[in-house]
C-alpha positions in Angstrom: -33.0 -19.6 -33.0 -35.0 -22.7 -33.5 -34.4 -26.2 -31.8 -35.4 -29.9 -32.0 -37.4 -29.8 -28.6 -35.0 -32.9 -27.4 -31.7 -31.4 -27.0 -33.2 -27.6 -27.3 -30.0 -25.4 -27.3 -27.8 -28.5 -26.8 -27.8 -28.7 -30.6 -26.5 -25.1 -31.0 -22.5 -25.3 -31.9 -21.9 -21.5 -29.5 -24.0 -22.2 -27.0 -22.0 -26.1 -26.5 -18.3 -23.5 -26.0 -20.1 -20.9 -24.1 -21.5 -24.1 -21.8 -18.4 -25.7 -22.1 -16.3 -22.1 -21.0 -18.9 -21.6 -18.5 -18.3 -25.4 -16.8 -14.7 -24.5 -16.8 -15.2 -21.3 -14.8 -17.7 -22.3 -12.6 -15.7 -25.3 -11.4 -12.6 -23.2 -10.9 -14.6 -21.4 -9.1 -16.4 -23.8 -6.9 -12.8 -25.1 -6.0 -11.7 -21.0 -5.2 -14.8 -20.7 -2.8 -13.4 -23.9 -0.2 -10.0 -23.3 -0.8 -9.4 -19.1 -0.2 -11.0 -19.6 3.1 -9.3 -22.1 3.8 -5.6 -20.4 3.0 -6.9 -18.3 5.7 -8.4 -20.1 7.9 -5.5 -23.2 8.1 -2.5 -21.4 6.6 -2.9 -18.1 7.9 -4.5 -19.4 10.6 -6.6 -16.1 10.7 -9.4 -15.8 13.3 -13.4 -15.4 12.8 -12.7 -11.5 12.1 -9.9 -12.0 9.1 -12.1 -14.5 7.8 -14.9 -12.2 7.6 -13.0 -9.2 5.8 -12.1 -11.6 3.2 -15.2 -12.2 2.5 -16.3 -8.5 2.7 -12.8 -7.9 0.1 -13.7 -10.8 -2.5 -17.6 -9.0 -3.0 -16.1 -5.7 -2.6 -15.9 -5.0 -6.7 -19.9 -4.5 -6.7 -19.4 -1.4 -4.2 -16.8 -1.1 -5.9 -17.6 -0.6 -10.0 -21.3 -2.2 -10.0 -22.9 0.7 -11.4 -20.3 2.1 -13.2 -19.4 -1.7 -15.4 -22.8 -2.0 -16.3 -22.2 1.1 -18.6 -18.9 0.2 -19.8 -20.0 -3.2 -20.7 -22.5 -2.0 -23.1 -20.6 0.4 -25.3 -18.2 -3.3 -25.2 -19.4 -6.2 -26.9 -19.8 -8.6 -24.2 -17.4 -12.0 -25.7 -14.5 -9.9 -25.9 -15.2 -8.8 -21.9 -15.9 -12.3 -21.0 -12.6 -13.4 -22.5 -10.1 -10.5 -20.9 -11.5 -11.0 -17.9 -11.2 -14.6 -17.6 -8.0 -14.2 -18.7 -7.3 -11.8 -15.9 -8.9 -13.5 -13.5 -6.4 -16.4 -14.4 -3.5 -14.1 -13.7 -4.6 -12.8 -10.3 -5.1 -16.0 -8.4 -1.9 -17.7 -9.4 -0.4 -14.9 -7.5 -1.3 -17.3 -3.7 0.6 -20.9 -4.6 3.8 -17.7 -5.8 3.8 -15.9 -3.4 3.0 -19.1 -0.5 6.3 -20.6 -2.3 8.3 -17.6 -1.6 7.6 -17.4 2.0 6.2 -14.1 1.3 2.2 -14.8 1.4 0.4 -12.2 4.2 -3.6 -12.4 4.8 -3.4 -8.3 3.0 -1.8 -10.5 -0.1 -5.2 -11.9 -0.1 -6.9 -9.5 0.6 -5.6 -7.8 -2.6 -6.1 -10.7 -4.7 -9.5 -11.6 -3.7 -10.6 -7.4 -4.5 -9.1 -7.9 -7.8 -10.2 -11.0 -8.2 -13.9 -9.2 -7.1 -13.9 -6.6 -9.8 -13.3 -8.3 -12.8 -16.1 -11.2 -11.6 -18.2 -8.0 -11.3 -17.5 -7.5 -15.3 -17.5 -11.0 -16.0 -20.6 -11.4 -14.8 -22.5 -8.2 -16.1 -21.7 -8.7 -19.6 -22.0 -12.7 -19.4 -25.5 -12.2 -18.4 -25.3 -9.6 -21.0 -24.1 -11.3 -23.9 -27.5 -14.3 -23.4 -30.1 -12.9 -25.1 -27.8 -12.3 -27.8 -26.9 -15.5 -28.6 -29.5 -17.7 -28.5 -32.8 -15.3 -29.0 -35.1 -13.7 -26.3 -37.8 -16.8 -27.1 -34.8 -19.0 -25.9 -33.6 -17.2 -22.5 -35.3 -19.7 -19.5 -34.6 -22.2 -21.6 -31.0 -20.8 -21.7 -30.7 -20.2 -18.0 -32.1 -23.4 -16.9 -29.6 -25.7 -18.5 -26.4 -22.9 -17.7 -27.6 -23.2 -14.4 -27.2 -27.1 -14.8 -24.3 -26.8 -14.8 -23.2 -24.6 -13.0 -25.4 -26.4 -10.3 -22.7 -30.4 -11.4 -20.0 -28.1 -10.7 -21.5 -27.3 -7.5 -21.5 -30.5 -6.9 -18.0 -31.6 -8.9 -16.2 -28.8 -8.0 -15.7 -29.1 -3.6 -15.7 -32.6 -3.9 -12.8 -32.7 -6.4 -11.0 -29.3 -4.0 -11.4 -31.5 -0.3 -9.4 -33.8 -2.2 -6.2 -32.1 -3.7 -6.0 -29.6 -0.4 -5.6 -32.0 1.3 -3.2 -33.5 -1.1 -1.8 -30.3 -2.6 -2.3 -27.7 -0.2 -4.6 -25.0 -0.4 -2.7 -22.2 -1.5 -1.3 -24.7 -4.8 -5.0 -26.1 -5.4 -6.0 -22.1 -6.2 -3.7 -22.9 -9.4 -6.3 -25.5 -10.5 -8.6 -22.4 -10.1 -6.4 -20.4 -12.3 -6.1 -23.0 -14.6 -10.0 -23.4 -15.1 -10.1 -19.5 -15.9 -7.9 -20.0 -18.4 -9.2 -22.8 -20.1 -12.9 -21.3 -20.0 -10.8 -17.5 -22.0 -9.8 -19.4 -24.3 -13.1 -21.5 -25.0 -14.9 -18.8 -25.7 -13.0 -16.8 -27.9 -13.9 -19.8 -30.0 -17.8 -18.7 -29.6 -18.9 -17.5 -33.8 -21.4 -15.3 -33.3 -20.1 -12.1 -33.8 -22.4 -9.0 -31.8 -22.9 -6.0 -33.6 -20.5 -4.0 -32.4 -22.7 -1.2 -30.0 -23.7 2.0 -31.5 -21.5 5.1 -29.7 -23.2 8.3 -28.3 -22.1 11.3 -30.1 -21.8 12.1 -26.5 -20.8 10.1 -24.7 -21.7 10.8 -20.5 -21.3 7.6 -17.5 -23.3 9.8 -15.1 -25.9 9.1 -17.6 -25.9 6.4 -18.2 -25.4 5.2 -14.9 -28.8 6.9 -13.9 -30.5 5.4 -17.4 -30.3 1.9 -16.2 -30.8 3.1 -12.4 -34.0 4.8 -12.7 -35.3 1.6 -15.8 -35.0 -0.5 -12.2 -35.7 1.5 -10.2 -39.0 2.7 -11.5 -40.8 -0.9 -12.5 -42.4 -2.5 -8.9 -41.6 -5.6 -10.2 -38.0 -5.7 -11.0 -37.4 -3.1 -8.1 -39.2 -5.9 -5.7 -36.6 -8.4 -7.3 -33.5 -6.3 -6.5 -34.6 -5.2 -3.1 -35.0 -9.6 -1.9 -32.3 -10.6 -3.1 -30.5 -8.0 -1.5 -32.2 -9.1 1.8 -31.5 -12.5 0.9 -27.7 -12.4 -0.1 -26.3 -10.0 3.2 -27.7 -13.4 5.5 -26.6 -16.0 2.8 -23.2 -14.9 3.4 -23.5 -14.0 6.9 -24.4 -17.4 7.0 -22.3 -18.2 4.5 -18.7 -16.2 6.4 -19.2 -18.4 9.1 -20.1 -22.0 7.8 -17.0 -22.9 7.5 -15.7 -22.1 10.2 -18.5 -23.8 11.6 -17.7 -26.9 10.2 -13.4 -27.0 10.3 -13.6 -25.7 13.5 -16.8 -26.5 15.6 -18.2 -29.7 14.2 -13.9 -30.9 13.5 -14.3 -31.4 10.1 -11.4 -32.4 8.0 -11.3 -30.4 3.7 -12.3 -33.7 2.6 -15.4 -33.8 4.9 -16.0 -30.1 4.4 -16.4 -30.5 0.3 -18.2 -33.3 0.9 -20.7 -30.8 3.0 -20.3 -28.4 0.2 -21.3 -31.1 -2.5 -24.6 -32.1 -1.4 -25.5 -27.9 -2.4 -24.0 -29.1 -5.6 -26.7 -31.9 -5.6 -29.8 -29.3 -4.8 -28.7 -26.7 -7.2 -28.7 -29.7 -10.3 -31.6 -30.5 -9.0 -33.4 -27.0 -8.4 -31.6 -27.0 -12.1 -33.1 -29.1 -13.8 -36.9 -28.6 -12.6 -36.9 -25.1 -12.6 -38.2 -24.4 -16.0 -41.2 -27.1 -15.4 -41.5 -25.3 -12.2 -41.7 -21.4 -13.0 -44.3 -22.9 -16.5 -46.5 -23.9 -13.4 -46.2 -21.9 -11.1 -45.7 -19.3 -12.3 -42.3 -16.8 -12.7 -43.7 -14.6 -10.2 -45.1 -16.4 -7.5 -42.2 -19.4 -8.1 -38.9 -16.1 -6.8 -41.0 -15.9 -3.9 -42.5 -19.7 -2.9 -38.7 -21.1 -3.5 -37.0 -19.1 -0.7 -39.6 -19.4 1.6 -40.3 -23.1 1.3 -36.4 -24.0 1.2 -34.5 -21.2 3.5 -35.9 -22.7 6.7 -34.4 -25.8 6.5 -30.6 -23.9 6.7 -31.5 -23.9 10.7 -30.5 -27.7 10.5 -27.0 -26.6 10.8 -27.0 -24.5 14.3 -28.3 -27.2 16.1 -25.4 -30.5 14.4 -23.6 -31.6 17.0 -20.4 -33.4 15.7 -20.6 -36.9 14.3 -24.1 -37.6 12.1 -26.2 -35.4 12.2 -23.8 -32.5 10.2 -24.7 -34.3 7.6 -28.2 -34.6 8.0 -27.6 -30.7 8.5 -26.3 -31.3 5.0 -29.9 -31.6 3.6 -30.7 -27.9 4.5 -27.9 -26.7 2.6 -28.9 -29.1 0.0 -32.3 -27.4 -0.1 -31.2 -23.5 0.3 -29.2 -24.6 -3.2 -32.1 -25.7 -4.6 -34.9 -23.3 -4.0 -32.1 -20.8 -5.3 -31.5 -21.4 -8.3 -35.2 -22.2 -8.9 -35.2 -18.9 -8.1 -32.8 -17.4 -9.8 -34.1 -19.6 -13.2 -36.8 -17.4 -13.1 -35.9 -13.5 -11.8 -32.8 -13.5 -14.2 -35.4 -14.9 -17.9 -37.6 -12.0 -16.1 -35.3 -9.4 -15.7 -33.8 -10.5 -19.3 -37.4 -10.6 -21.0 -38.4 -7.4 -19.5 -34.9 -4.8 -20.7 -33.9 -3.5 -24.4 -30.6 -4.9 -25.5 -29.5 -1.3 -24.8 -30.1 -1.3 -22.1 -29.2 -4.3 -20.4 -25.5 -4.5 -19.3 -27.4 -1.5 -17.2 -29.7 -3.0 -16.3 -27.6 -6.0 -14.7 -25.1 -3.8 -13.4 -27.2 -2.0 -11.5 -29.7 -5.2 -10.1 -26.0 -6.5 -9.1 -25.2 -3.3 -7.0 -28.0 -3.0 -5.2 -28.6 -6.5 -4.8 -24.6 -7.1 -4.2 -24.6 -4.7 -2.3 -25.2 -5.9 0.9 -22.4 -8.9 0.2 -19.8 -7.5 1.6 -21.9 -5.9 4.3 -22.6 -9.3 5.0 -19.1 -11.1 5.2 -18.3 -8.3 7.7 -21.3 -8.8 9.4 -20.3 -12.4 10.0 -17.0 -12.1 11.4 -18.2 -9.3 13.6 -21.3 -11.7 14.6 -19.1 -14.9 14.6 -16.1 -12.9 17.2 -18.5 -12.1 19.4 -21.5 -14.6 19.7 -19.9 -17.3 17.9 -20.3 -19.3 13.9 -23.2 -21.3 15.7 -25.4 -18.3 17.1 -24.7 -16.5 13.5 -25.5 -19.2 11.5 -29.4 -18.9 13.3 -29.2 -14.9 12.2 -28.5 -16.1 8.6 -31.0 -18.4 8.6 -33.6 -16.4 9.9 -32.6 -13.5 8.1 -32.3 -15.9 4.4 -36.0 -16.8 5.3 -36.9 -13.0 5.9 -36.0 -12.0 2.0 -39.5 -13.1 0.9 -41.5 -9.6 2.5 -40.3 -7.7 -0.8 -41.6 -10.1 -2.9 -45.6 -10.9 -1.8 -45.7 -6.7 -1.4 -45.3 -5.9 -4.5 -46.4 -7.5 -8.1 -44.8 -10.5 -8.6 -46.8 -12.4 -6.2 -49.9 -13.3 -8.9 -47.9 -12.3 -12.1 -47.1 -15.5 -13.5 -45.1 -14.2 -16.5 -43.3 -11.6 -17.7 -44.5 -8.4 -19.2 -42.4 -8.9 -21.9 -39.6 -6.1 -23.3 -40.1 -2.1 -21.8 -38.3 0.4 -23.5 -38.2 4.1 -22.1 -36.2 5.2 -24.6 -33.4 6.7 -24.8 -32.2 9.8 -22.3 -32.3 13.3 -24.1 -29.1 14.4 -24.5 -29.8 17.7 -22.7 -30.2 15.4 -19.4 -27.4 15.7 -16.7 -26.2 12.9 -15.3 
């Protein structure tokens, strides 16, 4: 795929459709990020531990189906998986306002919807990441990831900014209908992508465990990929601890309303947008490997500003630390996603993505649970301190690996398929 350097991939109609679908889906997702916990906190009067359990169930899908999802997605057309999971997530979310209006909504209902949404999101994300190399070509992956990250960042600004007033006007349960509509429209837009994938070749003797084992072996035996997923696992565990108590802290200790919380979360989106706009340039200047560990080293420490804040102007100053976190997170994500996609052969893209997600996201449910436990035992402020220190320490696997000085991906490496006679 050869594109004009000025507009690049944006001139491609199929990439434009994927971008539009991404914008709508991410807008819905950003509204969920604020609205779903506030349904528990405000509408159902959930305590810190219940909010932590809700976060854990939202992300438990990575542990439940993370590994088999990659093997299954590698056997299917990725575009079809994206469409079906978007539509299914829209239906699941719509049950919350219906249950609220019917006066039957409980915390257990929220747990069930959060779990179903999380499982479907695993399949969507694995297919999404695996589909991009097919759509744009491996030579355009850094540009493609950067542009899609910019779209996600814009929705990170607009989503919370829209969600705050909507929640104040409609209430948190009804606001989830907007999220449901965004997911549905994302799926419908993806049906318009014309470029079709070849039907994946089916093995004469398909074995789920063998396929999972092949994906695990490829990721865990490569020192750079291994460092990426271990660093991600550490970062995500402490990030979710931090985020689990962030809304509780802002609502109950800073006494902010939904509009104020949305404003602060929109500030995070501003940092993410700046990261997306500069990610390609920074990766080329610093190198893909070094930028993966330099980004969190520079941008995670300012997150300590939030637990140092008090009601009033200082909490908005502390939001700069959250913007810094998002800036570094997007730069790191673009670099390591492009690195991983370039290194992985087509036939293993789904399994590699799922394996990386399983390991690096495996600590997220634990982070939500520990965040709830820590918040109940020590308070939200102390939990934010723990999360900030932990996120900064996540650079250790990166700096102890070849990524420390690897300026670019060495290119696709295919160890060859597992022999038919091997056991999974």
